[in-house]
C-alpha positions in Angstrom: -17.6 159.0 -34.1 -20.8 160.4 -36.4 -20.8 160.2 -40.2 -21.8 162.8 -42.3 -25.3 163.2 -42.8 -26.1 162.1 -39.0 -27.1 165.8 -37.6 -28.6 168.5 -39.4 -27.9 172.2 -37.8 -30.1 173.6 -40.3 -32.7 173.0 -42.8 -30.2 174.4 -45.7 -27.2 172.2 -44.6 -27.7 168.6 -45.5 -24.7 166.1 -44.9 -23.1 167.8 -42.1 -22.1 166.6 -38.3 -20.7 169.3 -36.6 -22.7 171.6 -34.3 -22.8 175.2 -34.7 -20.8 178.0 -33.3 -23.8 179.4 -31.2 -24.3 175.7 -30.0 -21.0 175.3 -28.9 -19.0 178.5 -28.0 -15.4 176.9 -27.8 -16.2 176.1 -31.5 -16.8 179.9 -32.7 -14.0 180.2 -35.2 -15.4 177.2 -37.3 -18.0 176.8 -40.0 -21.1 175.3 -38.9 -20.2 172.7 -41.9 -17.9 170.1 -40.8 -16.1 169.4 -44.3 -15.6 173.4 -44.4 -14.2 173.5 -40.3 -11.5 170.8 -41.3 -10.5 172.2 -44.4 -10.9 176.2 -44.8 -8.3 178.6 -43.1 -10.3 180.9 -40.7 -7.5 183.6 -41.2 -6.7 186.3 -43.3 -3.5 188.5 -44.4 -5.1 191.9 -45.9 -1.4 193.0 -46.8 -0.8 190.5 -49.3 -1.1 191.9 -52.8 -3.5 190.1 -55.0 -3.2 192.0 -58.3 0.2 191.8 -59.4 1.7 191.1 -62.7 2.2 187.7 -61.8 -1.6 187.4 -61.9 -2.0 189.0 -65.0 0.6 186.7 -67.1 0.1 183.6 -65.4 -3.5 183.9 -65.3 -4.2 184.9 -68.8 -1.5 182.1 -70.0 -3.5 179.3 -67.8 -7.2 180.5 -69.1 -6.0 180.3 -72.5 -4.2 176.9 -72.3 -7.3 175.3 -70.5 -9.7 177.0 -72.9 -7.9 175.9 -75.9 -7.2 172.3 -74.3 -10.9 171.4 -73.3 -12.4 172.7 -76.2 -9.7 170.5 -78.2 -10.7 167.3 -76.2 -14.1 168.0 -75.8 -14.6 166.9 -79.5 -13.2 163.3 -78.6 -14.8 160.0 -78.1 -13.9 160.2 -74.3 -13.6 164.1 -73.5 -10.6 164.6 -71.3 -11.9 167.5 -68.9 -9.0 169.6 -67.4 -9.8 171.4 -64.4 -8.4 174.4 -63.0 -6.7 172.0 -60.3 -4.0 171.2 -63.1 -3.1 174.8 -63.6 -3.3 175.5 -59.8 -0.4 173.3 -59.5 1.6 173.9 -62.7 1.4 177.8 -62.0 3.2 177.3 -58.4 6.8 176.9 -59.8 6.3 179.4 -62.3 5.2 182.3 -60.0 8.2 181.0 -57.4 10.3 181.5 -60.5 9.3 184.6 -61.5 9.3 186.0 -58.1 12.9 185.1 -57.6 14.1 186.3 -61.6 12.1 189.3 -62.3 13.5 192.8 -61.0 11.9 194.0 -58.0 12.4 198.0 -59.2 9.8 199.9 -58.3 8.7 202.2 -61.8 7.5 205.6 -61.1 8.3 205.5 -57.8 6.4 208.3 -55.6 3.9 209.2 -58.3 0.1 208.2 -58.4 0.9 205.2 -61.0 3.9 203.7 -59.2 4.2 199.9 -59.5 6.7 197.0 -59.4 6.6 193.8 -61.5 7.9 192.0 -58.3 6.2 192.5 -54.8 7.8 189.9 -53.2 7.3 186.5 -52.7 4.6 184.6 -54.5 1.6 184.6 -52.6 -1.5 182.6 -52.1 -4.1 185.4 -52.9 -2.3 185.8 -56.4 -2.3 182.1 -56.6 -6.5 181.9 -56.3 -6.8 184.7 -58.8 -4.6 183.0 -61.1 -7.0 179.7 -60.6 -10.5 182.0 -60.9 -8.7 182.9 -64.2 -8.0 179.1 -65.1 -11.5 178.3 -64.0 -12.7 180.4 -66.6 -11.5 178.4 -69.1 -12.0 175.0 -67.5 -15.4 174.5 -68.4 -17.2 173.4 -71.5 -18.4 176.6 -73.2 -22.2 175.1 -73.9 -23.0 177.6 -76.9 -20.5 176.2 -79.3 -22.6 173.1 -79.4 -25.0 175.2 -81.2 -22.1 176.4 -83.7 -21.1 172.8 -84.4 -24.7 171.5 -84.9 -25.4 174.3 -87.4 -22.0 173.8 -89.2 -21.4 170.2 -88.9 -24.8 168.1 -88.6 -27.2 170.4 -90.6 -24.5 171.7 -92.8 -25.5 175.5 -92.8 -23.4 178.4 -92.9 -22.5 180.7 -89.6 -20.3 183.4 -89.7 -17.5 183.3 -87.2 -18.5 186.9 -85.8 -21.9 185.9 -85.3 -20.7 182.6 -83.4 -18.5 184.8 -81.3 -21.1 186.9 -80.1 -23.6 183.9 -79.6 -20.8 182.6 -76.9 -19.8 185.9 -75.5 -23.5 187.1 -74.6 -24.3 183.5 -73.4 -21.5 183.4 -70.7 -21.5 187.2 -70.0 -25.4 187.0 -69.1 -24.4 184.9 -65.9 -23.2 187.6 -64.2 -26.3 189.4 -63.7 -27.9 186.2 -62.4 -24.8 185.7 -60.1 -25.5 189.4 -58.8 -28.7 188.9 -58.1 -28.4 186.1 -56.2 -25.0 186.2 -54.2 -26.7 187.2 -51.1 -28.5 183.6 -50.8 -25.9 181.6 -52.2 -22.4 183.3 -51.2 -22.9 184.6 -48.0 -24.9 182.1 -45.7 -22.5 179.3 -44.1 -25.2 176.8 -45.2 -24.2 177.4 -48.7 -20.9 175.4 -48.5 -20.2 174.7 -52.2 -18.4 171.1 -51.9 -16.3 171.3 -54.9 -14.5 174.4 -53.7 -12.7 172.6 -50.7 -10.7 170.5 -53.4 -9.1 173.9 -54.3 -8.8 175.3 -50.9 -7.3 171.9 -49.6 -4.8 172.4 -52.6 -4.0 175.9 -51.7 -2.7 175.3 -48.3 -1.0 172.0 -49.5 1.1 174.2 -51.8 1.7 177.1 -49.3 1.0 176.1 -45.8 4.3 174.9 -43.8 2.5 171.6 -43.2 4.5 169.7 -40.2 5.0 166.2 -41.3 3.5 163.6 -38.8 5.8 161.1 -37.2 5.7 158.4 -39.4 3.6 159.9 -42.4 3.5 162.4 -45.0 3.1 166.2 -45.3 0.4 167.2 -47.7 2.8 168.2 -50.4 4.4 165.1 -50.2 1.6 163.0 -50.4 0.3 165.3 -53.1 3.5 164.6 -55.3 3.4 161.1 -55.0 0.1 160.9 -56.2 0.2 163.1 -58.8 2.9 161.1 -60.3 1.0 157.7 -59.7 -1.8 159.3 -61.4 0.4 160.8 -64.1 2.1 157.4 -64.9 -0.9 155.2 -64.9 -2.7 157.1 -67.3 -0.6 155.6 -70.1 -2.6 152.4 -69.6 -6.2 153.6 -70.0 -5.1 156.5 -71.9 -3.2 154.7 -74.9 -1.7 151.0 -74.0 -4.9 149.1 -72.6 -8.1 151.3 -73.4 -10.6 148.3 -72.4 -9.5 149.6 -68.6 -12.1 152.3 -69.3 -14.8 149.8 -69.3 -14.2 146.1 -68.1 -17.5 144.6 -68.7 -16.6 141.2 -68.2 -20.1 139.8 -68.8 -19.6 140.4 -72.6 -16.1 138.3 -72.1 -18.3 135.1 -71.0 -21.2 135.6 -73.2 -19.5 136.7 -76.5 -22.5 135.8 -79.0 -25.0 136.9 -76.7 -27.0 140.1 -78.1 -28.8 140.4 -74.3 -25.5 139.7 -72.5 -24.1 142.3 -74.1 -26.9 144.6 -73.6 -26.8 143.9 -69.8 -23.0 143.9 -69.4 -21.5 146.8 -72.0 -20.3 149.4 -69.7 -20.5 152.0 -72.6 -23.6 150.7 -74.7 -25.6 148.7 -72.1 -27.1 148.5 -68.6 -23.3 147.9 -67.7 -24.3 145.2 -65.1 -21.1 144.2 -63.3 -18.8 146.8 -65.4 -16.3 149.0 -63.8 -13.9 151.5 -65.1 -10.2 152.0 -63.9 -10.0 155.1 -65.8 -9.9 158.3 -63.6 -11.2 160.6 -67.0 -14.1 158.1 -67.4 -14.7 158.2 -63.7 -14.9 162.2 -63.2 -15.8 163.2 -66.9 -19.7 163.8 -66.2 -20.1 163.8 -62.5 -17.5 165.4 -61.6 -14.8 163.8 -58.8 -16.3 161.4 -56.8 -13.8 162.4 -53.9 -15.8 165.8 -53.5 -19.2 164.6 -53.3 -20.8 164.7 -49.6 -22.0 161.0 -49.1 -25.9 161.7 -48.9 -25.5 163.1 -52.5 -23.7 160.0 -53.3 -26.4 158.1 -52.2 -29.0 159.9 -53.9 -27.1 159.7 -57.2 -26.8 155.8 -56.8 -30.2 155.1 -56.0 -31.1 157.6 -58.9 -29.3 155.4 -61.2 -30.1 151.9 -60.3 -33.8 153.1 -60.1 -33.8 154.4 -63.8 -31.1 152.4 -65.4 -32.0 149.0 -63.8 -35.6 149.2 -63.3 -37.5 151.6 -65.5 -35.4 151.2 -68.6 -35.3 147.4 -68.6 -39.0 147.5 -68.1 -39.9 149.6 -71.2 -37.4 147.6 -73.1 -38.1 144.4 -72.3 -42.1 144.7 -72.5 -41.4 146.7 -75.8 -43.1 150.0 -74.3 -42.7 152.0 -77.5 -41.6 149.8 -79.9 -38.0 149.9 -77.9 -37.0 146.4 -79.1 -36.7 147.8 -82.5 -34.0 150.0 -81.5 -30.8 149.9 -79.4 -31.3 149.6 -75.5 -28.8 152.3 -75.2 -28.3 154.7 -77.8 -28.2 158.5 -78.6 -29.1 158.3 -82.4 -32.7 158.8 -84.1 -34.6 155.9 -85.9 -37.4 155.3 -88.1 -40.0 152.9 -87.1 -38.0 149.8 -89.1 -35.1 150.5 -86.5 -32.9 152.4 -89.5 -31.0 155.8 -88.4 -33.2 158.6 -89.3 -32.5 160.8 -92.7 -33.0 164.2 -91.0 -31.3 166.3 -93.9 -34.7 164.7 -95.9 -37.2 166.8 -93.6 -35.0 170.3 -93.8 -36.2 172.8 -96.3 -34.0 175.4 -97.8 -35.2 177.8 -95.1 -33.8 175.6 -92.7 -37.4 174.8 -91.3 -39.1 171.6 -91.1 -40.5 170.3 -94.5 -44.1 169.0 -93.4 -44.9 167.2 -96.4 -41.3 165.4 -96.2 -41.7 164.6 -92.7 -45.0 162.8 -93.3 -43.4 160.8 -96.0 -40.3 159.7 -94.0 -42.8 158.9 -91.0 -42.3 159.7 -87.3 -39.2 159.7 -85.4 -38.0 157.3 -82.6 -35.2 157.1 -79.9 -34.0 154.2 -77.4 -36.0 153.4 -74.7 -32.9 154.5 -72.5 -33.0 158.2 -74.3 -36.8 158.3 -73.9 -36.7 158.0 -70.0 -33.6 159.9 -69.5 -35.9 162.7 -71.0 -38.7 161.8 -68.7 -36.6 161.7 -65.4 -35.6 165.2 -66.7 -38.9 166.2 -66.7 -39.1 165.0 -63.0 -36.2 166.7 -62.1 -37.2 169.8 -63.1 -40.6 169.9 -61.2 -38.9 168.0 -58.3 -36.3 171.1 -58.0 -39.0 173.7 -57.2 -41.2 171.9 -54.8 -38.3 170.8 -52.6 -36.7 173.9 -52.6 -40.1 175.5 -51.5 -40.9 172.9 -49.0 -37.4 172.5 -47.6 -35.9 175.8 -47.8 -38.7 178.5 -48.9 -38.9 179.9 -45.1 -35.1 180.4 -44.8 -35.3 182.1 -48.3 -38.0 184.2 -47.2 -36.4 185.0 -43.9 -32.9 186.0 -45.8 -35.2 188.2 -48.4 -36.6 190.1 -45.4 -33.3 190.7 -43.6 -31.7 192.2 -46.6 -31.3 195.5 -45.3 -30.5 194.4 -41.6 -27.7 193.3 -39.9 -27.3 189.6 -39.0 -25.3 186.9 -37.3 -22.5 186.0 -39.7 -19.7 183.2 -39.7 -16.1 183.7 -39.4 -15.7 183.7 -42.9 -18.0 186.6 -43.5 -16.9 188.6 -40.2 -13.2 188.6 -41.9 -14.7 189.7 -45.2 -16.2 192.4 -44.1 -13.0 194.6 -44.2 -13.3 194.8 -48.1 -15.4 196.7 -50.3 -18.5 194.5 -51.9 -19.0 194.8 -55.8 -21.9 197.5 -56.2 -25.1 195.8 -57.4 -25.5 198.4 -60.3 -22.2 196.6 -61.5 -24.2 193.6 -62.1 -27.2 195.0 -63.2 -25.6 197.5 -66.0 -23.8 194.2 -67.4 -27.0 192.3 -67.6 -29.2 194.8 -68.9 -26.4 195.9 -71.6 -26.0 192.0 -72.5 -29.5 191.7 -72.9 -30.0 194.6 -75.3 -26.7 193.4 -77.2 -28.4 189.9 -77.5 -31.6 191.2 -78.8 -30.4 193.3 -81.2 -28.0 190.0 -82.3 -30.8 188.2 -82.6 -32.9 190.4 -84.8 -29.8 191.7 -86.8 -28.7 187.8 -87.7 -32.1 186.3 -87.4 -31.6 184.4 -90.7 -28.8 182.5 -89.0 -30.1 182.2 -85.1 -34.0 182.3 -85.8 -35.0 183.5 -82.5 -37.3 186.2 -82.3 -36.7 189.2 -79.3 -39.7 188.0 -77.2 -37.8 184.7 -77.0 -34.8 186.3 -75.0 -36.9 187.9 -73.0 -38.3 184.8 -72.0 -35.3 183.0 -71.8 -33.9 185.5 -69.6 -37.2 184.8 -67.2 -36.6 181.3 -67.1 -32.8 181.8 -66.1 -33.5 184.2 -63.5 -36.6 182.1 -61.9 -34.4 179.1 -61.8 -31.1 180.1 -60.9 -31.9 180.3 -56.8 -33.4 176.7 -56.7 -30.7 175.4 -58.9 -28.2 177.2 -56.8 -29.1 176.2 -53.8 -28.8 172.2 -54.9 -25.7 172.8 -56.4 -24.1 174.3 -53.1 -25.3 171.7 -50.8 -24.9 168.7 -52.9 -22.2 169.3 -55.6 -24.6 168.6 -58.4 -26.5 171.0 -60.6 -29.6 169.8 -62.2 -30.2 170.9 -65.6 -32.6 173.6 -67.2 -32.1 171.9 -70.7 -35.4 170.2 -71.1 -37.5 172.6 -69.9 -36.1 175.3 -72.1 -36.5 173.0 -75.1 -39.7 172.1 -74.4 -41.1 175.6 -73.9 -39.6 177.2 -77.2 -40.6 173.8 -79.2 -44.0 174.7 -78.3 -44.0 178.4 -78.9 -41.9 178.3 -81.9 -41.5 174.7 -83.4 -39.9 173.9 -86.8 -37.0 176.1 -86.1 -34.1 174.2 -84.8 -31.6 177.2 -84.5 -33.9 179.1 -82.4 -34.5 176.2 -80.1 -30.6 175.9 -79.5 -30.1 179.7 -78.9 -33.2 179.8 -76.6 -31.8 176.8 -74.6 -28.2 178.5 -74.4 -29.6 181.8 -73.1 -32.3 180.3 -71.0 -30.2 177.3 -69.5 -26.4 178.0 -69.8 -26.7 181.6 -68.7 -27.9 180.5 -65.5 -25.4 177.3 -65.2 -22.6 180.0 -65.9 -24.0 182.3 -63.3 -24.0 179.1 -60.9 -20.5 179.1 -61.8 -19.5 182.5 -61.2 -21.4 182.1 -57.7 -19.1 179.1 -57.0 -16.1 181.1 -57.8 -17.1 184.0 -55.7 -17.6 181.3 -52.4 -13.8 180.3 -53.4 -12.7 184.0 -53.0 -14.9 184.2 -49.9 -13.2 181.4 -48.2 -9.6 182.7 -49.4 -10.3 186.2 -48.4 -10.0 187.5 -51.5 -11.3 191.3 -52.1 -14.5 190.9 -53.7 -13.8 193.9 -56.5 -10.9 191.9 -57.4 -12.4 188.3 -57.9 -15.0 190.3 -60.3 -12.3 191.6 -62.4 -10.7 188.2 -62.8 -13.7 186.9 -63.7 -14.8 189.1 -66.5 -11.3 189.3 -68.2 -10.9 185.4 -67.7 -14.8 184.8 -69.1 -13.7 186.9 -72.2 -10.6 185.6 -72.9 -12.0 182.2 -72.6 -14.8 182.7 -75.0 -12.4 184.2 -77.8 -10.2 181.0 -77.2 -12.8 178.4 -77.4 -14.6 179.6 -80.4 -11.0 180.2 -82.1 -10.2 176.5 -81.3 -13.3 174.9 -82.5 -13.7 177.0 -85.5 -9.9 175.8 -86.3 -11.0 172.0 -85.5 -13.9 172.2 -87.8 -12.0 173.6 -90.7 -8.9 171.3 -90.3 -9.8 167.8 -88.9 -11.5 165.6 -91.8 -15.1 164.5 -91.2 -15.0 165.7 -87.7 -18.2 164.6 -85.8 -19.6 162.4 -88.8 -19.2 158.8 -87.3 -20.4 157.8 -90.9 -17.5 159.0 -92.6 -14.7 158.9 -89.9 -11.9 156.1 -90.3 -12.3 153.1 -87.7 -10.7 154.3 -84.3 -10.9 157.9 -85.0 -11.2 159.7 -81.7 -13.2 162.9 -83.3 -16.7 161.2 -82.6 -18.3 164.1 -80.6 -20.7 162.5 -78.5 -21.8 165.8 -76.8 -22.3 167.3 -79.8 -24.5 164.3 -81.3 -26.6 164.4 -78.2 -27.0 168.1 -78.5 -28.0 167.8 -82.2 -30.4 165.1 -81.6 -32.0 167.5 -78.9 -32.1 170.2 -81.8 -33.9 167.8 -84.0 -36.3 166.3 -81.2 -37.4 169.7 -79.7 -36.6 172.3 -82.3 -36.9 171.0 -85.8 -39.7 168.5 -85.3 -41.1 170.0 -82.1 -42.2 168.3 -78.6 -45.8 168.7 -79.9 -45.0 165.5 -82.6 -43.0 164.0 -80.1 -44.2 164.3 -76.7 -47.4 166.0 -77.3 -51.1 165.4 -78.6 -49.5 164.7 -82.5 -46.5 162.5 -80.7 -45.9 158.8 -79.9 -44.0 159.2 -76.6 -47.0 161.8 -74.9 -47.0 159.5 -71.7 -43.6 160.7 -70.6 -45.3 163.8 -69.7 -46.7 162.3 -66.3 -42.9 162.4 -65.2 -43.7 165.8 -64.7 -46.1 165.1 -62.2 -44.4 162.5 -60.7 -41.3 164.8 -59.6 -43.8 167.1 -58.3 -45.4 165.0 -56.0 -42.0 163.2 -54.9 -40.5 165.7 -52.6 -44.0 166.6 -51.1 -43.9 162.6 -50.1 -40.4 163.0 -48.7 -41.6 166.2 -46.9 -44.6 164.5 -45.5 -42.5 161.8 -44.0 -40.0 163.9 -42.6 -42.9 165.6 -41.1 -44.3 162.1 -39.5 -41.2 160.9 -38.4 -38.8 163.8 -37.5 -36.4 161.8 -35.6 -35.5 159.9 -38.4 -32.9 162.1 -39.8 -31.7 160.0 -42.7 -35.8 161.0 -44.1 -34.2 164.7 -44.5 -31.3 163.7 -46.5 -33.5 162.0 -49.6 -32.9 165.0 -52.1 -35.3 164.2 -55.0 -33.8 166.9 -57.3 -30.5 165.0 -57.1 -31.6 161.7 -57.2 -34.0 162.1 -60.2 -31.3 164.1 -61.7 -28.9 161.2 -61.3 -28.9 160.5 -65.3 -29.3 163.7 -66.6 -25.9 163.4 -68.3 -27.0 160.0 -70.1 -26.2 160.1 -72.8 -23.6 161.1 -73.8 -22.4 159.8 -70.3 -22.5 155.8 -69.7 -23.2 153.3 -67.3 -19.6 152.9 -66.3 -19.1 156.6 -65.7 -21.9 156.0 -62.9 -20.6 152.4 -61.4 -17.1 153.7 -61.1 -18.1 156.7 -59.5 -20.3 155.6 -57.2 -18.1 153.0 -55.7 -15.2 155.7 -55.5 -17.6 157.8 -53.8 -18.8 155.3 -51.1 -15.2 154.5 -50.7 -14.6 158.5 -50.0 -17.5 159.6 -48.6 -18.7 156.8 -46.1 -15.4 154.5 -45.4 -12.9 157.3 -45.3 -14.8 159.9 -43.7 -16.6 157.6 -41.2 -13.7 155.2 -40.2 -10.6 157.2 -41.2 -11.4 161.1 -40.1 -7.9 162.2 -39.9 -7.0 160.7 -42.9 -9.9 162.0 -45.0 -9.5 165.5 -43.7 -5.8 166.0 -44.6 -5.8 163.7 -47.9 -8.9 163.2 -49.7 -9.5 166.8 -51.4 -5.6 166.6 -52.2 -5.8 163.3 -53.7 -8.8 164.5 -55.9 -6.5 167.2 -57.0 -3.3 165.1 -57.4 -5.5 162.5 -59.7 -7.0 165.5 -62.0 -3.5 167.1 -62.7 -1.6 163.9 -63.3 -4.4 162.5 -65.8 -4.4 166.1 -67.5 -0.7 166.2 -68.1 -0.2 162.9 -68.8 -3.2 163.3 -71.4 -2.3 165.8 -73.2 1.3 164.8 -73.6 0.2 161.1 -75.1 -1.9 163.3 -77.5 1.3 165.6 -78.6 3.7 162.8 -78.7 1.3 159.9 -80.2 -1.9 161.3 -81.0 -0.8 163.8 -83.4 1.4 161.4 -85.1 -1.1 158.6 -85.1 1.0 156.1 -83.5 -0.9 153.2 -82.2 -1.5 149.4 -82.6 -4.1 146.9 -82.7 -4.6 144.2 -79.9 -7.7 143.0 -77.8 -7.0 145.4 -75.1 -7.5 148.3 -77.2 -11.4 147.9 -77.2 -12.6 150.2 -75.1 -15.8 147.8 -74.2 -15.4 144.6 -76.0 -19.2 144.3 -76.2 -19.6 144.6 -80.2 -23.3 143.2 -80.1 -24.8 145.9 -77.1 -26.2 148.1 -79.7 -28.2 145.5 -81.4 -32.0 145.5 -81.4 -33.8 142.1 -80.6 -37.3 142.7 -82.6 -37.9 140.0 -85.1 -37.2 140.9 -88.6 -35.2 143.9 -87.7 -32.0 143.9 -89.7 -29.1 146.0 -88.5 -25.3 145.7 -90.2 -23.1 143.6 -87.9 -26.2 142.2 -85.8 -27.6 138.7 -85.7 -31.2 138.4 -87.1 -34.0 137.7 -84.6 
C-alpha cells in the first residue's frame, strides 16, 4: 500500500495517493484527495433545519466562552489554546437536552413568520453552525497585541472604543479577501484544507451510527476513552509535574555547564534531545500534528533542523553579530554589552523615536536565533510568491479564465449546487465599508494610532496580493506563512519612528489576510458538511462580531485587574502572567516601528546582511522546480515545499525547540507510521484522537485554573521546574556579566 505522497494527481494536490474520479469511474463518488475520500461523507439531507433557536443559543454561548477563555489563557507563560473541538463536543449533550426539554409548539402558526423553538432532534447541520460560531472565538485576536503593547509596555493611553474599533475592523476586513478568492480556495477539490478533516471526523463520530467492529471500538467509544485519558493526564504537566513540558536531560547530566544547557534546553536553548509529554506545548503553535500531511511534517522538520541546528549554532559560535554577548535563544532586546535595552529612554513625549537619545544609548542588538528567524522569515515570503507562481500559476490562470464557464466539479461541489451562493456584492460591500471606516478611524484617532490614510490602502493592497498564494499553501499543507515581517518592513521604511503606526499597519496588512484564510477554511468546512453558503456567511459575521467584543473586554479586564501583568521584572517568581506572545509583538514594534528597519537591517544597521535571505528564498523554489523538470519521475522532489520549509520556525520565538521536536515525533508516528502501515486504524481513529486530545486538555486546563489557579494553590519541588536548565540564557562572551550566570 502506498503512503501519502507516492502519487500526485494534480499540481495543486500534494501528499495524496488516490486516483482521480475521471481516472477511475468506479470511484466517482470520492474526492481525488485520499484523506478527504476516507473522511468526508458524500451524501446530503437538505431537509435538516440548520438555523434554529438551538443554533443561536448554543452558538453564541460557545463563541463567548471560547473567546473569553482563549484570551484569558493567552497572557500566560504556556498559552492554552482551547479549540472549537472542545465546544463541538460539549454542545452535543446540551443540544440533545434542549431537543428533549423545550416545547415543540409552533408560534404564529399559519403566519408568514411562524417558528418553533424545537424543530425536532438535534441534527448535524445545527451542530456544524454552532461549531462555526465557536471557531470565531477559538483563535487569538492578533490586534489585541497592539493594544497590550501600547498600554502595558509603552505605558501609553488608548481608549476602549479605539481598541474595540481596531479589533473589529481588522477581523471583518478578512471577509472581503475571502469573498474575492473563494472560487480559487474553496470550490476546487485540490484545496482540501487538512485541518477541517479533524472536525468532519468528529461530526461523523458524534452523529452517525457507527457499527462497532468485532473486537474493536466504535468511533464514539474510542473518542470517549481518549478524551477521559487526555483529561486525566493533563493534571500532571498542567499542575503536578510541569517538567513534563520539557524533559531536557542534557541539562541534568551537566548541571553546571552553560554550553550543555544551551544545547539541551527545550525552552531556552537548541533543545537537542529534549522532548515534551504535554499536548498543550505540542499543539500550541503549530496546531495538531495529527492533522498535518506527512509531506508537510517533513518540510517543517527539515526547516527546523536547518535553522535550529545548522544556521543558528554557526552564527552563535562564530560570534557573528557579537552573538556570544547575548543569550543563544531569547526574544529580548539588548545593548552592545549584553544588558537589557531601556526602550522608554528613547521614546519622546509625542510617542516617537528620540534620535539624540538613541545615539546616546547606542544601537539595539538581538539574539542570534531571533536574527536568524527574521532572516528565514524574509526567505519564506519571497519563496511563497515564487513557489505558487511556478507550481500553481497555470492552474490559477485556468481557474481565472473559466470564472464564468461551466467546469467539471467534484461530488461535494455537485451537492452544493442546490443551495443559493453568497452574492459577490455582499462581500464587496463589507470590504468597502470597512476600508472607509478604518480610514476614518485612523484619521480621527491619529494621535493614538499614528497610521495615515495611505497606510491603510497600502496594507489592504498587500493583504489582497498575498491572500491567494498564502491560501494555496494553507489549503494544501495546513501551514500558513506569515506576512508580519514584510508588513513591518515596508511601513518601517516608509514611516519610521512611529511604533503604533507600525503595529496597526501589520494588523491590517497581515491579520486581515489571515482572518480571510480562516473564513475560507470555515467555508470549506461548510462545503464538506453541506451547509447552505448564506447560512454559513451569517454565522461567520455574527460570530466574528461577538468574538471581537468578548476578546477586547477580557483583555481590558485582565490589564486592569492583574498586578504587573506581562512585566517580567515586577511579577513574583513563578507567576504565569508572562505574556510571551505580547513580548515578541512589542519587541517587533520597537525593531520595525520605533527604531525602524533602516537602523537595524538597512544601510544604517548592524544586521544588513540578513536581507540576502530575500534572494535565497526566491531562488530556493526555482531550484526545486528545475529539479522537478529535470527528474519528472522523482515524485518526492515535487513534495519539497519551500514556503513551508523556510517558514518552519516562523513561530519562534515565542515557540521553543521542544514545541517542534515533540510535534515532529508525533507527526511522524501519525502521518508516516500509522498512515502507511495501519491505514484502517488511521482512517477511523486519527482525527478523532486529535479532537479528543484537544478537548480533554481544554477541560482539565480550565478546571485546574478555576479550582487551584484562582486560589494560588501551588507547591515547590524539583519536578515543578518546567525545564531545569537555569544557565541556558547565559551569554558566553568573556567579560559579560549577567545576574545568575558564571563570569566567562
